[in-house]
FIVO-255587 format. One record per residue (C-alpha): residue in one letter; x negated, y, z. Coordinates in steps of 0.1 Angstrom, whole numbers, plus 5000, padded with zeros to 4 digits. Layout:
# residues N
+----+------+------+------+
! aa !    u !    v !    w !
+----+------+------+------+
!  A !    X !    Y !    Z !
...
+----+------+------+------+
END
This chain:
# residues 459
+----+------+------+------+
! aa !    u !    v !    w !
+----+------+------+------+
!  X ! 2283 ! 5542 ! 6597 !
!  X ! 2251 ! 5521 ! 6599 !
!  X ! 2239 ! 5501 ! 6569 !
!  X ! 2242 ! 5468 ! 6588 !
!  X ! 2279 ! 5475 ! 6595 !
!  X ! 2284 ! 5483 ! 6558 !
!  X ! 2267 ! 5451 ! 6548 !
!  X ! 2287 ! 5431 ! 6573 !
!  X ! 2319 ! 5445 ! 6560 !
!  X ! 2308 ! 5437 ! 6524 !
!  X ! 2300 ! 5401 ! 6534 !
!  X ! 2333 ! 5396 ! 6550 !
!  X ! 2351 ! 5410 ! 6520 !
!  X ! 2330 ! 5387 ! 6498 !
!  X ! 2342 ! 5358 ! 6520 !
!  X ! 2378 ! 5371 ! 6516 !
!  X ! 2373 ! 5372 ! 6478 !
!  X ! 2361 ! 5337 ! 6478 !
!  X ! 2391 ! 5325 ! 6498 !
!  X ! 2414 ! 5345 ! 6474 !
!  X ! 2398 ! 5327 ! 6444 !
!  X ! 2402 ! 5293 ! 6460 !
!  X ! 2438 ! 5300 ! 6468 !
!  X ! 2445 ! 5314 ! 6434 !
!  X ! 2428 ! 5285 ! 6416 !
!  X ! 2448 ! 5261 ! 6436 !
!  X ! 2480 ! 5278 ! 6426 !
!  X ! 2469 ! 5280 ! 6390 !
!  X ! 2461 ! 5243 ! 6390 !
!  X ! 2495 ! 5236 ! 6405 !
!  X ! 2513 ! 5258 ! 6379 !
!  X ! 2494 ! 5241 ! 6351 !
!  X ! 2502 ! 5206 ! 6365 !
!  X ! 2539 ! 5214 ! 6369 !
!  X ! 2540 ! 5229 ! 6334 !
!  X ! 2524 ! 5197 ! 6320 !
!  X ! 2549 ! 5176 ! 6339 !
!  X ! 2578 ! 5197 ! 6325 !
!  X ! 2564 ! 5194 ! 6290 !
!  X ! 2558 ! 5156 ! 6294 !
!  X ! 2593 ! 5153 ! 6308 !
!  X ! 2608 ! 5171 ! 6278 !
!  X ! 2588 ! 5150 ! 6253 !
!  X ! 2599 ! 5118 ! 6269 !
!  X ! 2635 ! 5128 ! 6269 !
!  X ! 2633 ! 5137 ! 6233 !
!  X ! 2617 ! 5104 ! 6225 !
!  X ! 2646 ! 5086 ! 6243 !
!  X ! 2671 ! 5106 ! 6224 !
!  X ! 2654 ! 5097 ! 6191 !
!  X ! 2652 ! 5060 ! 6200 !
!  X ! 2689 ! 5060 ! 6209 !
!  X ! 2698 ! 5076 ! 6176 !
!  X ! 2678 ! 5050 ! 6157 !
!  X ! 2693 ! 5021 ! 6178 !
!  X ! 2728 ! 5033 ! 6172 !
!  X ! 2720 ! 5034 ! 6135 !
!  X ! 2715 ! 4997 ! 6135 !
!  X ! 2749 ! 4992 ! 6151 !
!  X ! 2764 ! 5014 ! 6124 !
!  X ! 2748 ! 4991 ! 6098 !
!  X ! 2770 ! 4963 ! 6111 !
!  X ! 2800 ! 4987 ! 6111 !
!  X ! 2794 ! 4994 ! 6075 !
!  X ! 2791 ! 4957 ! 6067 !
!  X ! 2823 ! 4946 ! 6084 !
!  X ! 2841 ! 4976 ! 6070 !
!  X ! 2841 ! 4959 ! 6036 !
!  X ! 2853 ! 4923 ! 6044 !
!  X ! 2857 ! 4915 ! 6007 !
!  X ! 2820 ! 4915 ! 6003 !
!  X ! 2814 ! 4890 ! 6031 !
!  X ! 2807 ! 4854 ! 6021 !
!  X ! 2831 ! 4827 ! 6031 !
!  X ! 2868 ! 4823 ! 6038 !
!  X ! 2887 ! 4840 ! 6066 !
!  X ! 2877 ! 4812 ! 6089 !
!  X ! 2839 ! 4813 ! 6080 !
!  X ! 2832 ! 4850 ! 6074 !
!  X ! 2821 ! 4852 ! 6110 !
!  X ! 2789 ! 4833 ! 6100 !
!  X ! 2775 ! 4862 ! 6079 !
!  X ! 2788 ! 4887 ! 6104 !
!  X ! 2768 ! 4869 ! 6131 !
!  X ! 2737 ! 4872 ! 6109 !
!  X ! 2742 ! 4909 ! 6106 !
!  X ! 2749 ! 4912 ! 6144 !
!  X ! 2718 ! 4892 ! 6154 !
!  X ! 2694 ! 4911 ! 6131 !
!  X ! 2707 ! 4946 ! 6139 !
!  X ! 2714 ! 4941 ! 6176 !
!  X ! 2680 ! 4926 ! 6181 !
!  X ! 2663 ! 4955 ! 6163 !
!  X ! 2685 ! 4981 ! 6182 !
!  X ! 2675 ! 4966 ! 6216 !
!  X ! 2639 ! 4967 ! 6207 !
!  X ! 2640 ! 5002 ! 6193 !
!  X ! 2657 ! 5016 ! 6224 !
!  X ! 2629 ! 5002 ! 6245 !
!  X ! 2603 ! 5018 ! 6223 !
!  X ! 2593 ! 4987 ! 6203 !
!  X ! 2592 ! 4983 ! 6165 !
!  X ! 2620 ! 4964 ! 6149 !
!  X ! 2610 ! 4929 ! 6137 !
!  X ! 2641 ! 4913 ! 6122 !
!  X ! 2649 ! 4919 ! 6085 !
!  X ! 2669 ! 4907 ! 6055 !
!  X ! 2642 ! 4920 ! 6031 !
!  X ! 2630 ! 4893 ! 6008 !
!  X ! 2658 ! 4869 ! 6018 !
!  X ! 2685 ! 4857 ! 5993 !
!  X ! 2720 ! 4854 ! 6006 !
!  X ! 2720 ! 4816 ! 5999 !
!  X ! 2683 ! 4810 ! 6008 !
!  X ! 2674 ! 4782 ! 6034 !
!  X ! 2668 ! 4810 ! 6059 !
!  X ! 2693 ! 4837 ! 6068 !
!  X ! 2668 ! 4864 ! 6078 !
!  X ! 2632 ! 4868 ! 6091 !
!  X ! 2620 ! 4878 ! 6125 !
!  X ! 2583 ! 4889 ! 6128 !
!  X ! 2576 ! 4868 ! 6097 !
!  X ! 2594 ! 4837 ! 6110 !
!  X ! 2622 ! 4821 ! 6090 !
!  X ! 2655 ! 4821 ! 6109 !
!  X ! 2687 ! 4801 ! 6102 !
!  X ! 2718 ! 4812 ! 6121 !
!  X ! 2744 ! 4786 ! 6131 !
!  X ! 2775 ! 4801 ! 6147 !
!  X ! 2799 ! 4771 ! 6148 !
!  X ! 2829 ! 4766 ! 6170 !
!  X ! 2817 ! 4743 ! 6197 !
!  X ! 2783 ! 4736 ! 6212 !
!  X ! 2780 ! 4701 ! 6199 !
!  X ! 2791 ! 4711 ! 6164 !
!  X ! 2765 ! 4739 ! 6163 !
!  X ! 2738 ! 4713 ! 6171 !
!  X ! 2753 ! 4690 ! 6144 !
!  X ! 2749 ! 4719 ! 6119 !
!  X ! 2713 ! 4724 ! 6130 !
!  X ! 2705 ! 4687 ! 6125 !
!  X ! 2722 ! 4687 ! 6091 !
!  X ! 2702 ! 4718 ! 6080 !
!  X ! 2670 ! 4703 ! 6091 !
!  X ! 2678 ! 4671 ! 6071 !
!  X ! 2688 ! 4691 ! 6040 !
!  X ! 2656 ! 4712 ! 6041 !
!  X ! 2632 ! 4686 ! 6055 !
!  X ! 2609 ! 4691 ! 6025 !
!  X ! 2605 ! 4727 ! 6037 !
!  X ! 2599 ! 4714 ! 6073 !
!  X ! 2626 ! 4737 ! 6087 !
!  X ! 2625 ! 4736 ! 6125 !
!  X ! 2587 ! 4733 ! 6125 !
!  X ! 2561 ! 4759 ! 6133 !
!  X ! 2571 ! 4793 ! 6117 !
!  X ! 2609 ! 4786 ! 6117 !
!  X ! 2637 ! 4785 ! 6143 !
!  X ! 2675 ! 4783 ! 6146 !
!  X ! 2699 ! 4807 ! 6163 !
!  X ! 2731 ! 4796 ! 6180 !
!  X ! 2757 ! 4817 ! 6199 !
!  X ! 2745 ! 4830 ! 6233 !
!  X ! 2773 ! 4812 ! 6253 !
!  X ! 2766 ! 4779 ! 6236 !
!  X ! 2728 ! 4782 ! 6242 !
!  X ! 2735 ! 4789 ! 6279 !
!  X ! 2758 ! 4759 ! 6281 !
!  X ! 2730 ! 4736 ! 6267 !
!  X ! 2705 ! 4750 ! 6292 !
!  X ! 2729 ! 4743 ! 6320 !
!  X ! 2733 ! 4707 ! 6308 !
!  X ! 2695 ! 4703 ! 6305 !
!  X ! 2692 ! 4715 ! 6341 !
!  X ! 2718 ! 4692 ! 6354 !
!  X ! 2746 ! 4717 ! 6358 !
!  X ! 2772 ! 4708 ! 6332 !
!  X ! 2801 ! 4727 ! 6348 !
!  X ! 2835 ! 4716 ! 6334 !
!  X ! 2821 ! 4696 ! 6305 !
!  X ! 2831 ! 4660 ! 6302 !
!  X ! 2806 ! 4632 ! 6305 !
!  X ! 2811 ! 4625 ! 6268 !
!  X ! 2803 ! 4661 ! 6258 !
!  X ! 2772 ! 4661 ! 6281 !
!  X ! 2759 ! 4629 ! 6266 !
!  X ! 2765 ! 4642 ! 6231 !
!  X ! 2746 ! 4674 ! 6238 !
!  X ! 2717 ! 4656 ! 6254 !
!  X ! 2715 ! 4631 ! 6225 !
!  X ! 2714 ! 4659 ! 6199 !
!  X ! 2688 ! 4678 ! 6218 !
!  X ! 2667 ! 4646 ! 6219 !
!  X ! 2671 ! 4642 ! 6182 !
!  X ! 2660 ! 4677 ! 6175 !
!  X ! 2629 ! 4673 ! 6196 !
!  X ! 2621 ! 4640 ! 6181 !
!  X ! 2623 ! 4652 ! 6145 !
!  X ! 2604 ! 4684 ! 6151 !
!  X ! 2580 ! 4672 ! 6178 !
!  X ! 2586 ! 4705 ! 6195 !
!  X ! 2604 ! 4716 ! 6227 !
!  X ! 2641 ! 4724 ! 6221 !
!  X ! 2636 ! 4760 ! 6233 !
!  X ! 2610 ! 4765 ! 6206 !
!  X ! 2633 ! 4752 ! 6179 !
!  X ! 2666 ! 4767 ! 6189 !
!  X ! 2670 ! 4802 ! 6203 !
!  X ! 2699 ! 4821 ! 6218 !
!  X ! 2718 ! 4847 ! 6197 !
!  X ! 2725 ! 4882 ! 6209 !
!  X ! 2763 ! 4876 ! 6213 !
!  X ! 2788 ! 4849 ! 6219 !
!  X ! 2808 ! 4829 ! 6193 !
!  X ! 2840 ! 4848 ! 6201 !
!  X ! 2823 ! 4882 ! 6197 !
!  X ! 2815 ! 4878 ! 6160 !
!  X ! 2851 ! 4870 ! 6150 !
!  X ! 2867 ! 4895 ! 6127 !
!  X ! 2893 ! 4904 ! 6153 !
!  X ! 2867 ! 4910 ! 6180 !
!  X ! 2837 ! 4924 ! 6161 !
!  X ! 2847 ! 4961 ! 6164 !
!  X ! 2850 ! 4958 ! 6202 !
!  X ! 2817 ! 4940 ! 6202 !
!  X ! 2801 ! 4969 ! 6183 !
!  X ! 2816 ! 4995 ! 6207 !
!  X ! 2803 ! 4975 ! 6237 !
!  X ! 2768 ! 4973 ! 6222 !
!  X ! 2768 ! 5011 ! 6215 !
!  X ! 2779 ! 5017 ! 6251 !
!  X ! 2752 ! 4994 ! 6264 !
!  X ! 2726 ! 5013 ! 6243 !
!  X ! 2738 ! 5047 ! 6257 !
!  X ! 2736 ! 5033 ! 6292 !
!  X ! 2701 ! 5021 ! 6286 !
!  X ! 2691 ! 5056 ! 6274 !
!  X ! 2708 ! 5072 ! 6304 !
!  X ! 2689 ! 5048 ! 6327 !
!  X ! 2656 ! 5058 ! 6310 !
!  X ! 2665 ! 5095 ! 6314 !
!  X ! 2671 ! 5089 ! 6351 !
!  X ! 2638 ! 5071 ! 6354 !
!  X ! 2620 ! 5100 ! 6337 !
!  X ! 2637 ! 5124 ! 6362 !
!  X ! 2625 ! 5102 ! 6391 !
!  X ! 2590 ! 5099 ! 6378 !
!  X ! 2588 ! 5137 ! 6371 !
!  X ! 2600 ! 5144 ! 6406 !
!  X ! 2574 ! 5120 ! 6421 !
!  X ! 2547 ! 5137 ! 6400 !
!  X ! 2559 ! 5171 ! 6412 !
!  X ! 2559 ! 5161 ! 6448 !
!  X ! 2524 ! 5147 ! 6444 !
!  X ! 2512 ! 5179 ! 6427 !
!  X ! 2527 ! 5201 ! 6454 !
!  X ! 2512 ! 5179 ! 6481 !
!  X ! 2478 ! 5181 ! 6464 !
!  X ! 2481 ! 5219 ! 6462 !
!  X ! 2487 ! 5222 ! 6500 !
!  X ! 2459 ! 5238 ! 6520 !
!  X ! 2437 ! 5211 ! 6536 !
!  X ! 2409 ! 5208 ! 6561 !
!  X ! 2386 ! 5195 ! 6534 !
!  X ! 2392 ! 5225 ! 6512 !
!  X ! 2388 ! 5248 ! 6542 !
!  X ! 2354 ! 5232 ! 6549 !
!  X ! 2344 ! 5235 ! 6512 !
!  X ! 2354 ! 5272 ! 6512 !
!  X ! 2335 ! 5279 ! 6544 !
!  X ! 2304 ! 5262 ! 6529 !
!  X ! 2307 ! 5281 ! 6497 !
!  X ! 2311 ! 5314 ! 6515 !
!  X ! 2281 ! 5305 ! 6537 !
!  X ! 2261 ! 5297 ! 6506 !
!  X ! 2270 ! 5329 ! 6488 !
!  X ! 2264 ! 5352 ! 6517 !
!  X ! 2233 ! 5334 ! 6528 !
!  X ! 2219 ! 5334 ! 6493 !
!  X ! 2226 ! 5371 ! 6490 !
!  X ! 2209 ! 5378 ! 6523 !
!  X ! 2179 ! 5357 ! 6513 !
!  X ! 2175 ! 5378 ! 6481 !
!  X ! 2180 ! 5410 ! 6500 !
!  X ! 2155 ! 5401 ! 6526 !
!  X ! 2129 ! 5393 ! 6500 !
!  X ! 2137 ! 5425 ! 6482 !
!  X ! 2134 ! 5446 ! 6513 !
!  X ! 2100 ! 5431 ! 6521 !
!  X ! 2089 ! 5439 ! 6485 !
!  X ! 2102 ! 5474 ! 6490 !
!  X ! 2078 ! 5477 ! 6519 !
!  X ! 2049 ! 5471 ! 6495 !
!  X ! 2044 ! 5434 ! 6503 !
!  X ! 2041 ! 5411 ! 6474 !
!  X ! 2060 ! 5379 ! 6477 !
!  X ! 2028 ! 5358 ! 6475 !
!  X ! 2015 ! 5378 ! 6505 !
!  X ! 2044 ! 5371 ! 6528 !
!  X ! 2032 ! 5358 ! 6562 !
!  X ! 2048 ! 5331 ! 6583 !
!  X ! 2064 ! 5358 ! 6604 !
!  X ! 2079 ! 5375 ! 6573 !
!  X ! 2094 ! 5342 ! 6562 !
!  X ! 2107 ! 5335 ! 6597 !
!  X ! 2124 ! 5369 ! 6598 !
!  X ! 2139 ! 5364 ! 6564 !
!  X ! 2150 ! 5329 ! 6574 !
!  X ! 2166 ! 5339 ! 6606 !
!  X ! 2185 ! 5367 ! 6589 !
!  X ! 2196 ! 5343 ! 6562 !
!  X ! 2208 ! 5316 ! 6586 !
!  X ! 2226 ! 5342 ! 6607 !
!  X ! 2243 ! 5357 ! 6577 !
!  X ! 2252 ! 5323 ! 6563 !
!  X ! 2268 ! 5313 ! 6596 !
!  X ! 2287 ! 5346 ! 6596 !
!  X ! 2299 ! 5340 ! 6560 !
!  X ! 2310 ! 5304 ! 6569 !
!  X ! 2329 ! 5316 ! 6599 !
!  X ! 2345 ! 5344 ! 6579 !
!  X ! 2355 ! 5320 ! 6551 !
!  X ! 2370 ! 5295 ! 6575 !
!  X ! 2388 ! 5322 ! 6595 !
!  X ! 2402 ! 5340 ! 6564 !
!  X ! 2412 ! 5306 ! 6549 !
!  X ! 2432 ! 5299 ! 6580 !
!  X ! 2448 ! 5334 ! 6581 !
!  X ! 2459 ! 5332 ! 6545 !
!  X ! 2471 ! 5296 ! 6544 !
!  X ! 2485 ! 5291 ! 6578 !
!  X ! 2497 ! 5326 ! 6588 !
!  X ! 2505 ! 5337 ! 6552 !
!  X ! 2484 ! 5368 ! 6555 !
!  X ! 2469 ! 5383 ! 6522 !
!  X ! 2432 ! 5377 ! 6520 !
!  X ! 2422 ! 5414 ! 6520 !
!  X ! 2441 ! 5419 ! 6553 !
!  X ! 2427 ! 5387 ! 6566 !
!  X ! 2392 ! 5399 ! 6558 !
!  X ! 2400 ! 5432 ! 6576 !
!  X ! 2411 ! 5413 ! 6607 !
!  X ! 2379 ! 5392 ! 6607 !
!  X ! 2358 ! 5422 ! 6600 !
!  X ! 2374 ! 5440 ! 6630 !
!  X ! 2368 ! 5409 ! 6650 !
!  X ! 2331 ! 5409 ! 6644 !
!  X ! 2329 ! 5446 ! 6652 !
!  X ! 2348 ! 5443 ! 6684 !
!  X ! 2327 ! 5413 ! 6695 !
!  X ! 2295 ! 5433 ! 6689 !
!  X ! 2309 ! 5462 ! 6709 !
!  X ! 2321 ! 5439 ! 6737 !
!  X ! 2287 ! 5423 ! 6740 !
!  X ! 2270 ! 5457 ! 6740 !
!  X ! 2294 ! 5470 ! 6767 !
!  X ! 2288 ! 5439 ! 6789 !
!  X ! 2250 ! 5445 ! 6786 !
!  X ! 2255 ! 5481 ! 6796 !
!  X ! 2241 ! 5494 ! 6763 !
!  X ! 2271 ! 5517 ! 6758 !
!  X ! 2295 ! 5535 ! 6781 !
!  X ! 2332 ! 5529 ! 6784 !
!  X ! 2339 ! 5561 ! 6764 !
!  X ! 2315 ! 5549 ! 6737 !
!  X ! 2332 ! 5515 ! 6737 !
!  X ! 2366 ! 5531 ! 6731 !
!  X ! 2353 ! 5553 ! 6704 !
!  X ! 2335 ! 5524 ! 6688 !
!  X ! 2367 ! 5503 ! 6688 !
!  X ! 2385 ! 5531 ! 6669 !
!  X ! 2356 ! 5534 ! 6645 !
!  X ! 2355 ! 5497 ! 6638 !
!  X ! 2392 ! 5497 ! 6630 !
!  X ! 2390 ! 5527 ! 6607 !
!  X ! 2359 ! 5512 ! 6590 !
!  X ! 2377 ! 5479 ! 6584 !
!  X ! 2408 ! 5496 ! 6570 !
!  X ! 2387 ! 5518 ! 6547 !
!  X ! 2367 ! 5488 ! 6535 !
!  X ! 2398 ! 5468 ! 6529 !
!  X ! 2413 ! 5496 ! 6508 !
!  X ! 2380 ! 5498 ! 6489 !
!  X ! 2379 ! 5461 ! 6483 !
!  X ! 2415 ! 5462 ! 6469 !
!  X ! 2406 ! 5491 ! 6446 !
!  X ! 2374 ! 5474 ! 6436 !
!  X ! 2393 ! 5442 ! 6426 !
!  X ! 2416 ! 5462 ! 6405 !
!  X ! 2390 ! 5483 ! 6388 !
!  X ! 2363 ! 5456 ! 6385 !
!  X ! 2383 ! 5424 ! 6378 !
!  X ! 2352 ! 5402 ! 6386 !
!  X ! 2357 ! 5377 ! 6415 !
!  X ! 2336 ! 5386 ! 6446 !
!  X ! 2317 ! 5414 ! 6428 !
!  X ! 2347 ! 5438 ! 6426 !
!  X ! 2358 ! 5436 ! 6463 !
!  X ! 2321 ! 5438 ! 6475 !
!  X ! 2313 ! 5469 ! 6454 !
!  X ! 2347 ! 5485 ! 6463 !
!  X ! 2340 ! 5479 ! 6500 !
!  X ! 2305 ! 5494 ! 6499 !
!  X ! 2315 ! 5524 ! 6478 !
!  X ! 2345 ! 5531 ! 6501 !
!  X ! 2323 ! 5530 ! 6532 !
!  X ! 2297 ! 5553 ! 6517 !
!  X ! 2323 ! 5577 ! 6503 !
!  X ! 2339 ! 5580 ! 6538 !
!  X ! 2305 ! 5589 ! 6552 !
!  X ! 2293 ! 5612 ! 6524 !
!  X ! 2326 ! 5630 ! 6516 !
!  X ! 2342 ! 5633 ! 6550 !
!  X ! 2309 ! 5637 ! 6569 !
!  X ! 2295 ! 5620 ! 6599 !
!  X ! 2322 ! 5634 ! 6621 !
!  X ! 2351 ! 5619 ! 6601 !
!  X ! 2356 ! 5591 ! 6626 !
!  X ! 2356 ! 5614 ! 6655 !
!  X ! 2380 ! 5638 ! 6639 !
!  X ! 2404 ! 5610 ! 6630 !
!  X ! 2402 ! 5595 ! 6665 !
!  X ! 2406 ! 5629 ! 6681 !
!  X ! 2436 ! 5636 ! 6659 !
!  X ! 2451 ! 5603 ! 6668 !
!  X ! 2445 ! 5610 ! 6705 !
!  X ! 2461 ! 5644 ! 6701 !
!  X ! 2492 ! 5630 ! 6684 !
!  X ! 2494 ! 5603 ! 6711 !
!  X ! 2491 ! 5629 ! 6739 !
!  X ! 2517 ! 5652 ! 6723 !
!  X ! 2541 ! 5622 ! 6721 !
!  X ! 2536 ! 5613 ! 6757 !
!  X ! 2541 ! 5650 ! 6768 !
!  X ! 2573 ! 5652 ! 6747 !
!  X ! 2586 ! 5620 ! 6763 !
!  X ! 2579 ! 5634 ! 6798 !
!  X ! 2596 ! 5667 ! 6789 !
!  X ! 2627 ! 5649 ! 6777 !
!  X ! 2629 ! 5628 ! 6809 !
!  X ! 2626 ! 5660 ! 6830 !
!  X ! 2653 ! 5678 ! 6811 !
!  X ! 2676 ! 5648 ! 6814 !
!  X ! 2670 ! 5646 ! 6852 !
!  X ! 2676 ! 5683 ! 6856 !
!  X ! 2709 ! 5681 ! 6837 !
!  X ! 2721 ! 5653 ! 6859 !
!  X ! 2713 ! 5673 ! 6890 !
!  X ! 2732 ! 5703 ! 6877 !
!  X ! 2762 ! 5681 ! 6869 !
!  X ! 2761 ! 5667 ! 6904 !
!  X ! 2760 ! 5701 ! 6921 !
!  X ! 2789 ! 5714 ! 6900 !
!  X ! 2810 ! 5684 ! 6909 !
!  X ! 2803 ! 5689 ! 6946 !
!  X ! 2813 ! 5725 ! 6945 !
!  X ! 2847 ! 5717 ! 6929 !
!  X ! 2854 ! 5690 ! 6955 !
!  X ! 2845 ! 5714 ! 6983 !
+----+------+------+------+
END
């Protein structure tokens, strides 16, 4: 086997190793991305579960509070007022916590008979859960008058009324009173005007909506209200889990799409293979010239032209090999060593075809050469695979394995190894054909004998 053929096989195996590394790195990157997505998914779900647990704890705070009605201020008709305070503080915090925000409402530092009922992000809040929208506004005005020295209703304070009453006021302000009488509408509008006139602020800045309706904080309905809030929080957590699943699936799809073979990657791989093989050939060409006794500073223009032509030719061959092997591995799902063998055989057969067309070799030499090329490619592929296993260094292992396998075949088996293998193959093929012909002849003779025997019996 000539040295140029060995070198060409080595270059093709190098291109195959490059493609193999590109494919492997792409799959490793995909695996790492999918692993990170899975880890992130698990972390997010654990965070949702933790937030749900914390949110439900706020609801349980209200359960504990209403579980001891004797400790609630007021009569049986007014205990709902302090229950409403507990509901607004804890529900507000629960709804923030489930969304990942910090709780802001608290009773800390607030006396049970203080002007404010609780604090929200540092603001003083007074809760007014009274039966009837107009009456709730009356209580707001009365509280403002009682604590006018404290400027309650001004900047840094606000009032809370039941959610349904707040919605009713907003409907009136927007000209949609519903079933309210004109008298009720006028009363609401007048009280809203008074609040704005006293505070010099917009109504929506002075009075806020509570988290529940007036009816929901009554002692006979509070447990159902708590159950409903708990269920809403669980549904919120379930929605977040579903959203996490959807986002994870989208990320996985994007990662898998990104990990697909592409024309751009094929071009980069071909360019890289061309650069590696071309650079190797450039170094080899300079080394060979130096081996001839020529110092690099003494290289003539012809020397550099010869080296350059070989480098360009080899780089082109490497680029074509890389592109072809990339296509075989990623489109046809052929392992890169086998893909390299196919490309290597292709180069060899092309060279033989060109030589035959020029008349440089005979038909018999062409046939023998084809067999030699195939055997050579198979041996180099086996060597490349062994080299990769023994020397787990990308590119270097397959190249050394290919070169060593080719040289071993020549040195151990002798120069006539190819001919012996080809002759043996031809002998086996000839024996197979002869055996098939003999079977056909025996079958034909048997049929003739049966026919004659039948004719004699009939006669």
